[in-house]
C-alpha positions, 0 to 999 in steps of 0.5 A: 499499500502506498499513500500520496499526500499533497496540497500543503503550502504557505498560507496566512493566518485565517486562511484555508488549505485542502489536503488530499491523500490517495492510497493505492495498492492492496487497500481492500478491507481498510478500516479507516484513514487519518491525518496526523501532524508533526510540528518542528521539535514536537512529536506526531500528533493525531488530527482527524480520522474517518471510518470506512465502516460507517463514516464516523469522523473524529477530531483533535480538540485543537482542530474541532470546528475548523477542520473537516475530514472527508473521503471517498471509500471507493477511491481510497482518498481522504481529504482534510479541509482546514479553515481558520488556520493558525500559526500553531497549525504549522507542521508536516501533515501525514496521512495514514491507513489501517486495517483494524483498530490497532496502530496505523499500518501505512503512512504517507510521506507528509506534506508541509503546511506553514501558516504565517502570522 
């Protein structure tokens, strides 16, 4: 399984960006896909997930009300719509897919999001 994330860039505070991630390969039976991020000097943190079972979405408290995750199960593609961006959202954003409720199995290469104040 390979994941390709894209859509990152430089945006001013208050602006918007949409990230996309497409999974290819043996993705049949995947459980959910998610977005994570890693800011400079910090560990990787959860951002949002969407279940391929029932469409349930989950968000980190820090992005609730500002970010929306959506996806197309048939295309194994997930999106992260980011609004009202803040400088603290600056990070490398990674997408991931898993085939069960355990750890994520495959990760994309990451896409840089930089929010200027």
